[in-house]
C-alpha positions as CSV (number, residue, x, y, z in Angstrom):
1,X,-52.3,-11.0,10.6
2,X,-48.9,-9.3,10.0
3,X,-46.9,-8.0,13.0
4,X,-46.3,-4.2,13.1
5,X,-42.9,-3.0,13.6
6,X,-41.9,-1.4,16.9
7,X,-42.6,2.4,16.7
8,X,-39.4,4.1,16.0
9,X,-40.0,7.0,18.7
10,X,-40.6,4.3,21.3
11,X,-37.1,2.4,20.6
12,X,-35.3,5.8,21.1
13,X,-34.8,7.6,24.3
14,X,-33.5,11.3,24.6
15,X,-30.3,10.0,26.0
16,X,-29.7,7.9,22.8
17,X,-30.4,10.9,20.4
18,X,-27.8,13.6,19.4
19,X,-28.5,16.7,17.6
20,X,-25.6,18.4,15.9
21,X,-23.3,15.3,16.5
22,X,-19.7,16.2,15.4
23,X,-17.5,13.8,13.6
24,X,-15.0,14.0,10.8
25,X,-16.2,10.7,9.0
26,X,-18.5,7.7,9.0
27,X,-16.2,6.0,11.5
28,X,-16.4,8.9,14.0
29,X,-20.3,9.1,13.8
30,X,-20.9,5.5,14.0
31,X,-18.7,4.9,17.0
32,X,-20.2,7.9,18.8
33,X,-23.8,6.3,18.3
34,X,-22.3,3.0,19.5
35,X,-21.1,4.9,22.6
36,X,-24.7,6.0,23.3
37,X,-25.7,2.4,23.7
38,X,-23.3,2.0,26.8
39,X,-25.4,0.9,29.5
40,X,-28.5,0.0,27.4
41,X,-30.3,-2.9,29.0
42,X,-30.4,-4.8,25.7
43,X,-26.7,-4.5,25.2
44,X,-24.8,-7.4,26.9
45,X,-21.3,-6.7,25.5
46,X,-20.8,-3.4,23.8
47,X,-17.4,-4.4,22.4
48,X,-18.8,-7.4,20.6
49,X,-21.7,-5.2,19.2
50,X,-19.1,-2.7,17.9
51,X,-17.4,-5.5,16.1
52,X,-20.7,-6.8,14.6
53,X,-21.7,-3.3,13.5
54,X,-18.4,-2.8,11.7
55,X,-18.4,-6.3,10.2
56,X,-21.7,-5.5,8.6
57,X,-20.6,-2.2,7.4
58,X,-17.6,-3.8,5.7
59,X,-19.8,-6.1,3.8
60,X,-22.0,-3.4,2.3
61,X,-22.3,0.4,3.1
62,X,-25.4,1.3,5.0
63,X,-25.8,4.6,3.3
64,X,-29.1,4.1,2.0
65,X,-29.8,7.3,0.2
66,X,-31.7,10.6,0.9
67,X,-29.2,11.6,3.4
68,X,-29.7,8.5,5.7
69,X,-27.2,6.1,7.1
70,X,-28.6,2.9,8.7
71,X,-25.7,1.1,10.4
72,X,-27.1,-2.1,11.9
73,X,-26.3,-5.7,13.1
74,X,-27.7,-8.7,14.5
75,X,-25.6,-10.2,17.2
76,X,-25.5,-12.6,20.2
77,X,-24.0,-9.6,22.3
78,X,-27.3,-8.1,22.3
79,X,-30.4,-9.5,24.3
80,X,-33.0,-7.4,22.7
81,X,-33.3,-4.3,20.3
82,X,-31.3,-1.2,21.0
83,X,-31.2,2.0,18.9
84,X,-29.5,5.4,18.6
85,X,-30.1,8.2,16.3
86,X,-28.1,11.3,15.4
87,X,-28.2,14.4,13.2
88,X,-24.6,15.1,12.2
89,X,-23.2,18.7,12.5
90,X,-21.9,18.4,8.9
91,X,-22.5,16.0,6.0
92,X,-20.6,12.8,6.2
93,X,-19.6,10.6,3.4
94,X,-21.3,7.1,4.0
95,X,-20.6,5.7,0.4
96,X,-24.4,6.0,0.1
97,X,-26.1,4.4,-3.0
98,X,-27.1,7.9,-4.2
99,X,-23.7,9.4,-3.5
100,X,-25.0,12.0,-1.4
101,X,-23.6,12.7,2.1
102,X,-25.4,11.6,5.2
103,X,-26.8,13.8,8.0
104,X,-29.4,11.5,9.5
105,X,-27.9,8.3,11.1
106,X,-29.9,5.6,12.7
107,X,-28.2,2.7,14.5
108,X,-29.9,-0.5,15.1
109,X,-28.7,-3.6,17.0
110,X,-30.7,-6.6,17.6
111,X,-30.5,-10.3,18.3
112,X,-29.9,-13.1,15.8
113,X,-33.2,-14.6,16.8
114,X,-35.3,-11.4,15.9
115,X,-34.4,-11.2,12.2
116,X,-37.9,-10.4,11.1
117,X,-38.4,-7.6,13.7
118,X,-35.0,-6.2,12.7
119,X,-36.0,-6.1,9.1
120,X,-39.3,-4.6,9.9
121,X,-37.6,-1.8,11.9
122,X,-35.2,-1.1,9.2
123,X,-37.9,-1.0,6.7
124,X,-40.0,1.5,8.8
125,X,-37.2,3.9,9.4
126,X,-36.1,4.0,5.7
127,X,-39.9,4.5,4.7
128,X,-40.3,7.2,7.2
129,X,-37.2,9.1,6.4
130,X,-37.9,8.7,2.6
131,X,-40.6,11.4,3.3
132,X,-39.3,14.8,2.6
133,X,-41.4,16.5,5.4
134,X,-39.9,14.3,8.1
135,X,-36.3,14.9,6.7
136,X,-36.9,18.7,6.8
137,X,-38.4,18.4,10.3
138,X,-35.5,16.5,11.7
139,X,-33.0,18.8,10.2
140,X,-34.7,21.7,12.1
141,X,-34.8,19.7,15.5
142,X,-32.9,21.4,18.1
143,X,-33.3,18.8,21.0
144,X,-33.5,15.1,21.3
145,X,-37.2,15.6,22.3
146,X,-37.8,17.4,19.0
147,X,-36.5,14.4,17.1
148,X,-38.8,12.0,19.1
149,X,-41.7,14.2,18.5
150,X,-41.0,14.4,14.7
151,X,-40.7,10.5,14.5
152,X,-43.9,10.1,16.5
153,X,-45.9,12.5,14.3
154,X,-44.5,10.9,11.1
155,X,-45.5,7.5,12.4
156,X,-49.1,8.6,13.3
157,X,-49.4,9.8,9.6
158,X,-47.9,6.6,8.4
159,X,-50.5,4.6,10.2
């Protein structure tokens, strides 16, 4: 029986979600999301996590299209899965595959040992955000709680 990916709204907490995140570019936005992981129980070394995320980003842009950026990394500096999410104040160039700027950014960090779970979560967020209804709802969100509620509702509809 296949395992189900962890629910996105359960991975996120209001303190790790930003609505209207300012930033002049991808570096600002990703670093601000990484800063949100400060103190997360699954992050053993934020400096090393930051290095791992940027190393992954240098390999291939994580602008996956439809306005979504999915920066991520697997690293021994994490002891579990950690995530942060932002809706940017203005569109950001993420060198996305569809050449469209990004407003929705989901950061995922996990352990080397949990590769399959990492892939399932990335796939799930991509599948959810590919739905126009969720993208529109997220863009109208005013609070982190609105974001979490939108993800929860979209995941119920996906089930």
